[in-house]
C-alpha positions in Angstrom: 66.5 -108.0 21.1 65.5 -106.4 24.3 62.9 -104.3 22.4 61.3 -107.1 20.5 58.1 -106.3 18.8 55.0 -108.2 20.0 54.1 -111.3 18.0 51.3 -110.9 15.5 50.0 -114.4 16.3 50.6 -117.2 18.8 49.0 -120.5 18.0 49.1 -123.8 19.9 49.0 -127.0 17.8 46.2 -129.5 18.2 48.5 -132.0 20.0 49.6 -129.2 22.3 53.3 -129.9 21.7 54.2 -127.0 19.4 53.7 -123.3 19.9 53.8 -121.3 16.7 54.8 -117.7 17.2 54.7 -115.2 14.3 56.6 -112.0 14.3 55.7 -109.9 11.2 57.0 -112.1 8.4 58.6 -115.0 10.2 56.9 -117.9 12.2 58.9 -119.9 14.7 57.6 -123.4 15.7 58.7 -123.9 19.3 58.4 -127.4 20.8 56.8 -127.7 24.2 59.8 -129.8 25.3 62.2 -126.9 24.6 60.0 -124.3 26.2 59.7 -126.5 29.3 63.4 -127.5 29.7 64.6 -123.9 29.0 61.8 -122.2 31.0 62.9 -118.7 32.0 62.4 -119.4 35.7 64.7 -119.5 38.7 63.8 -123.2 39.3 65.2 -124.1 35.9 67.7 -121.4 35.1 68.9 -120.8 38.6 70.2 -117.4 39.7 73.6 -117.9 38.0 74.7 -120.0 35.0 76.3 -122.6 37.3 72.9 -123.2 38.9 71.1 -124.1 35.7 69.3 -127.5 35.9 69.0 -130.0 33.2 65.4 -131.2 33.3 64.8 -134.7 32.0 61.7 -136.7 30.9 59.9 -133.9 29.1 59.9 -135.3 25.6 56.1 -135.6 25.6 55.2 -132.6 27.7 52.2 -130.6 26.6 51.1 -127.0 26.9 47.9 -126.7 28.9 47.4 -123.0 29.0 48.9 -119.7 27.7 48.2 -116.4 29.4 49.3 -113.0 28.3 51.3 -111.0 30.9 50.9 -107.3 30.2 52.0 -106.3 26.8 55.4 -108.0 26.9 55.1 -111.7 27.6 53.1 -114.9 28.1 53.1 -117.4 30.9 52.8 -121.0 29.9 51.4 -123.8 32.0 52.6 -127.3 31.1 50.8 -130.6 31.8 53.4 -131.3 34.6 51.9 -128.1 36.2 55.1 -126.1 35.8 54.2 -122.4 35.1 56.7 -120.2 36.8 58.4 -118.9 33.7 57.6 -115.6 32.0 58.3 -115.8 28.3 58.9 -112.3 27.0 58.5 -111.5 23.3 62.3 -111.3 23.0 62.7 -114.6 24.7 60.3 -116.3 22.3 62.1 -114.6 19.4 65.5 -115.8 20.7 64.2 -119.4 21.3 62.7 -119.4 17.7 66.0 -118.2 16.1 68.0 -120.7 18.1 65.6 -123.5 18.5 67.5 -126.3 16.8 70.9 -125.4 18.5 69.3 -125.0 21.9 67.5 -128.4 21.6 70.7 -130.1 20.4 72.6 -128.6 23.4 69.9 -129.8 25.7 70.0 -133.3 24.3 73.8 -133.4 24.7 73.5 -132.3 28.3 70.9 -135.0 29.0 73.2 -137.6 27.4 76.1 -136.5 29.6 74.0 -137.1 32.8 
């Protein structure tokens, strides 16, 4: 997926809690919660797998702003002012394809805290 095609549409829901990303013939509904807790940034993911942080308390997080980064990604600002992740087209596609499993794994990690 390193060469993901750019989405044909990116749309934020009225409640600012779901980002719908369309790639040709498939649309993925990505929750703001998942996008925030799995942000592709060093302060969430760390520099190695062992450094990854489990972020809690983001069930009601909202997306405040989406800015395109070149022709390959978007940067999202959340209402908790986190905005250090760059979501490439392939990352958005991966999160869309694995949304439910990723969210379930996150909920399990929170429960284990």
